[in-house]
BAMARDREN-165266 format. One record per residue (C-alpha): x, y, z. Coordinates in Angstrom, 3 decimals. Layout:
N
px, py, pz
X, Y, Z
...
! end
This chain:
339
px, py, pz
20.219, -8.083, 41.582
18.322, -4.188, 42.628
19.523, -1.445, 40.355
19.186, 2.172, 41.501
15.957, 2.726, 40.090
14.274, 0.660, 42.829
15.724, 3.179, 45.625
12.598, 4.859, 47.003
14.182, 7.933, 48.362
17.309, 9.008, 47.733
17.182, 13.218, 49.522
19.172, 13.966, 52.010
20.992, 10.168, 52.053
24.997, 9.604, 51.524
25.377, 6.622, 48.867
28.636, 5.186, 49.157
29.098, 4.342, 45.371
31.838, 1.898, 44.437
33.619, 2.653, 40.854
36.600, 1.344, 39.311
38.764, 4.209, 38.352
41.687, 2.136, 38.180
42.596, 3.591, 35.106
46.058, 4.402, 33.678
48.221, 7.046, 34.531
51.565, 8.641, 33.595
53.401, 11.435, 34.480
50.383, 12.313, 36.841
47.855, 12.445, 34.107
45.150, 9.959, 32.906
45.668, 8.300, 29.768
42.409, 7.041, 29.472
38.955, 7.944, 30.968
36.815, 5.098, 29.838
35.980, 3.956, 33.122
35.485, 7.552, 34.475
32.843, 8.389, 31.979
30.954, 4.966, 31.924
30.222, 5.692, 35.704
28.509, 9.218, 35.163
25.137, 7.940, 34.315
24.569, 6.398, 37.891
26.528, 9.453, 39.517
24.251, 11.989, 37.777
21.208, 9.658, 38.927
22.255, 9.779, 42.477
22.941, 13.429, 42.703
19.308, 14.262, 40.817
17.687, 12.011, 43.977
19.150, 14.786, 46.096
21.800, 12.471, 47.777
25.286, 13.106, 48.484
28.148, 10.624, 46.832
31.438, 9.160, 48.483
33.135, 7.365, 45.896
35.089, 4.308, 46.924
38.328, 2.930, 44.298
41.344, 1.732, 44.058
44.348, 3.052, 42.116
47.250, 0.661, 41.545
47.863, -3.175, 43.138
49.542, -1.361, 46.184
47.809, 1.334, 47.453
50.723, 3.484, 47.231
49.161, 5.497, 44.215
47.730, 9.087, 44.770
43.985, 9.952, 43.455
44.904, 13.209, 42.646
44.874, 12.606, 38.820
41.650, 10.745, 38.954
39.976, 13.235, 40.949
40.984, 16.317, 38.716
40.001, 14.026, 35.676
36.976, 13.034, 36.993
36.051, 16.915, 37.763
37.104, 18.146, 34.396
35.063, 15.225, 32.877
31.940, 15.305, 35.045
31.435, 19.416, 35.389
29.863, 18.496, 38.626
30.198, 20.352, 41.811
33.302, 19.630, 44.210
30.792, 19.971, 47.255
28.512, 17.257, 46.424
31.070, 14.387, 45.734
33.682, 13.331, 48.361
36.523, 10.728, 47.115
37.509, 8.227, 49.651
41.218, 7.355, 49.874
42.386, 4.907, 47.868
41.100, 1.527, 48.917
44.079, -0.495, 48.625
46.091, 1.611, 50.904
44.046, -0.644, 53.434
45.287, -3.998, 53.797
41.400, -4.963, 55.120
40.099, -4.228, 51.653
42.084, -6.827, 50.015
41.622, -9.621, 53.074
37.864, -8.873, 53.093
38.034, -7.804, 56.578
34.590, -7.457, 58.237
35.891, -4.411, 60.616
37.074, -2.420, 57.796
33.643, -3.120, 55.543
31.751, -1.656, 58.452
34.220, 1.029, 58.676
33.294, 1.523, 55.427
29.640, 1.559, 55.601
29.345, 3.530, 58.483
30.249, 6.367, 56.431
26.907, 6.318, 54.650
23.113, 4.950, 54.424
22.877, 3.308, 50.865
25.407, 1.075, 48.721
25.771, 1.189, 45.307
27.906, -0.794, 43.058
28.805, 0.113, 39.544
32.395, -1.216, 39.430
31.819, -4.157, 36.974
35.981, -4.332, 36.066
36.449, -5.389, 39.813
33.514, -7.434, 40.862
35.200, -10.575, 40.315
37.283, -9.612, 43.453
36.149, -10.764, 46.906
37.503, -7.785, 48.685
35.833, -5.877, 51.359
34.308, -3.145, 49.360
32.891, -5.158, 46.967
31.083, -8.255, 48.960
31.371, -7.233, 52.384
29.684, -3.428, 52.353
26.326, -5.085, 50.806
25.772, -6.851, 54.357
25.186, -3.696, 56.447
23.983, -1.466, 53.831
20.782, -1.442, 51.515
22.893, -1.997, 48.487
22.253, -1.510, 44.873
23.472, -2.080, 41.103
24.496, 1.053, 38.933
23.666, 1.420, 35.378
26.820, 0.268, 34.100
26.956, -2.808, 36.256
23.514, -3.597, 34.925
24.220, -2.795, 31.550
27.487, -5.235, 31.619
25.289, -8.026, 33.015
22.563, -7.455, 30.383
25.034, -7.571, 27.283
27.299, -10.317, 28.596
24.660, -12.232, 29.380
22.597, -12.557, 26.185
26.085, -13.898, 24.649
25.290, -17.482, 26.572
21.878, -17.019, 27.006
20.124, -16.246, 23.965
23.205, -15.866, 21.045
22.202, -14.809, 17.621
24.078, -17.308, 14.669
26.139, -17.070, 12.969
28.051, -16.097, 16.177
31.955, -15.234, 15.931
34.061, -14.994, 18.935
37.236, -13.972, 18.666
40.216, -14.284, 21.651
43.408, -12.816, 21.799
45.896, -11.737, 24.616
47.769, -14.075, 26.768
47.148, -15.781, 30.083
45.996, -19.139, 28.617
45.070, -20.233, 32.037
42.037, -17.807, 32.698
41.286, -18.055, 28.866
41.285, -21.895, 28.354
37.556, -22.427, 29.789
36.407, -19.481, 27.490
37.861, -21.640, 24.688
36.102, -25.078, 25.358
32.836, -23.203, 26.430
32.383, -21.243, 23.513
33.576, -23.959, 20.758
30.163, -25.019, 22.105
28.412, -21.938, 21.761
29.786, -20.300, 19.129
29.897, -20.980, 15.376
33.393, -19.977, 15.076
36.030, -19.418, 17.542
39.348, -17.333, 16.299
42.167, -17.579, 18.619
45.081, -14.463, 18.067
47.600, -13.250, 20.335
50.218, -15.042, 22.405
47.385, -17.680, 23.196
47.551, -18.551, 19.330
51.698, -19.609, 19.668
50.478, -22.390, 22.254
48.136, -24.030, 19.361
51.055, -23.096, 16.940
53.682, -25.031, 19.257
51.298, -27.981, 20.055
51.026, -28.597, 15.863
54.942, -28.915, 15.847
55.777, -25.514, 14.801
58.776, -23.786, 15.433
57.460, -20.559, 17.481
61.181, -19.058, 18.220
61.136, -16.758, 21.337
57.497, -15.858, 20.959
55.316, -16.211, 24.325
53.793, -19.557, 25.111
52.634, -21.586, 28.243
54.404, -24.938, 28.649
51.375, -26.306, 30.535
49.445, -29.000, 29.231
46.147, -27.651, 28.949
44.602, -30.411, 26.343
45.171, -28.496, 23.342
45.481, -31.627, 21.134
41.669, -32.346, 21.891
40.944, -28.879, 20.931
42.573, -28.886, 17.619
40.004, -31.121, 16.562
37.207, -28.855, 16.544
35.944, -27.602, 12.841
34.967, -24.695, 14.946
38.215, -23.140, 15.484
40.217, -21.026, 13.490
43.908, -20.079, 13.836
46.158, -17.501, 12.106
47.755, -18.580, 8.837
50.687, -16.038, 8.969
52.286, -13.324, 11.269
54.521, -10.705, 11.514
57.907, -11.568, 13.531
60.328, -8.922, 15.451
63.255, -10.327, 16.909
62.728, -13.821, 16.403
58.883, -13.611, 17.962
55.452, -13.327, 16.901
53.959, -10.126, 17.631
51.214, -9.883, 15.521
49.228, -12.007, 12.702
49.469, -11.466, 9.185
47.460, -10.335, 6.196
46.512, -13.458, 5.250
44.695, -14.564, 8.452
43.118, -11.136, 8.047
41.914, -11.762, 4.946
40.162, -15.536, 5.800
38.395, -13.170, 8.765
36.277, -11.093, 6.311
33.887, -13.366, 5.264
32.911, -14.900, 9.018
32.830, -11.310, 10.067
30.614, -10.387, 7.094
28.446, -13.031, 7.889
28.234, -12.971, 11.458
25.141, -11.781, 13.351
26.865, -11.685, 16.837
30.675, -11.315, 17.213
32.305, -11.276, 20.925
35.927, -9.894, 21.088
38.264, -10.290, 23.916
41.994, -9.625, 24.101
44.267, -7.874, 21.527
45.675, -10.331, 18.512
49.335, -9.209, 18.662
51.645, -7.705, 20.801
50.488, -4.055, 20.362
53.074, -2.316, 23.032
56.068, -3.869, 20.398
54.332, -2.475, 17.222
51.921, -5.138, 16.974
48.726, -3.549, 17.024
48.206, -3.099, 13.005
45.859, -6.578, 13.033
43.939, -5.825, 16.075
42.883, -2.114, 14.389
42.195, -3.395, 11.323
39.663, -6.540, 12.306
38.220, -3.756, 14.961
37.209, -1.630, 11.933
35.987, -4.606, 10.113
33.604, -4.979, 13.045
32.620, -2.005, 13.644
31.512, -1.493, 9.841
29.708, -5.555, 10.286
26.113, -5.820, 10.629
26.862, -7.693, 13.700
25.624, -6.984, 17.315
29.571, -6.368, 18.617
30.183, -6.879, 22.289
33.876, -5.951, 22.783
35.875, -6.470, 26.199
39.598, -6.708, 27.602
41.304, -4.097, 29.413
44.039, -3.711, 26.645
41.634, -4.073, 23.780
39.059, -1.271, 25.375
42.493, 1.092, 26.014
42.957, 0.752, 22.117
39.317, 1.328, 21.577
39.510, 4.422, 23.311
42.722, 5.632, 21.392
40.925, 4.975, 18.227
37.727, 6.915, 19.574
35.648, 3.653, 18.133
33.518, 3.188, 21.540
30.358, 4.270, 19.730
31.283, 2.224, 16.676
30.132, -1.065, 18.480
26.737, -2.460, 20.172
28.817, -2.614, 23.783
32.109, -1.900, 24.816
32.869, -3.482, 28.696
34.913, -2.059, 31.001
36.279, -5.376, 32.424
39.024, -7.220, 31.919
39.464, -10.243, 34.216
35.778, -9.822, 35.400
34.321, -10.127, 31.447
36.303, -13.117, 31.495
34.993, -14.289, 34.691
31.573, -13.961, 33.894
31.561, -14.946, 30.176
32.597, -18.337, 32.043
30.769, -18.565, 35.422
27.302, -15.940, 34.205
27.963, -14.251, 37.532
30.463, -12.550, 39.734
31.138, -12.579, 43.894
30.218, -8.521, 43.560
26.921, -9.316, 41.759
25.992, -12.323, 44.449
26.868, -9.962, 46.859
23.609, -7.506, 45.736
21.040, -9.971, 45.607
! end
């Protein structure tokens, strides 16, 4: 994977830069600009080299969302002159983007001389702007994409021990491969969030109205692992588990203190329903620990941004599903496309 430092000459060229500015917007205002700020080193490097930039991003799932709030926040945060950067339209507005249509990819590539992908968080998608534009232009990885690959790779290539993996959130089907893989690689795997509900149910506990996935994922076999750590107490609201309890947090303290590497993906409670207390407490414990800490997952990262803790960890990934896929497979379609 070639990075942008290997571009021989940028002067006078137009760079198609794929970023992921698909950030939360409410009432026309950006709620979290972490992904926008993460792309700035790449953008500034390209501009310093004398090139102009066409930024490619999507916003929302159906392409109906206006990029106006994104553009407004971008220029406010970056303080870059508007004559050096052009925003292309919301990519999802065009059916050819998701369908990975080659004629759409050729149309995009015709606008620039060089392609740079700095959108790690969408590089698990086989979309035209991710995997097909690189076929038609000299293609390179931006700084953020390179940082993601370097930091996340060390987790499965040369992990430090003791290694603690904290996994939360929902979507059991996407996270089951992670649990299986990291029960082999890590020294301890703590499962919280809605994922823990399935384990509790498999052990015969009544989980009330808590979110569960009734598919059989072979949980009984996983429960035999001595590396697996599950919550022992909970916060209940309206007959559903919304967070892990104080005793569970106390149990994690010595493990966090001993750890030399902590990988975390996904919130440990239903934070939009008042279940963010444990996640915040454990984030602070991890930040205060001497361990190398790598944090991923869209919801967890949004919480970190709200707490203004981005600089308290060794690395905070911009990815959600992309981080999960990379941690399981060790690569992504968008990374392969730059090879």
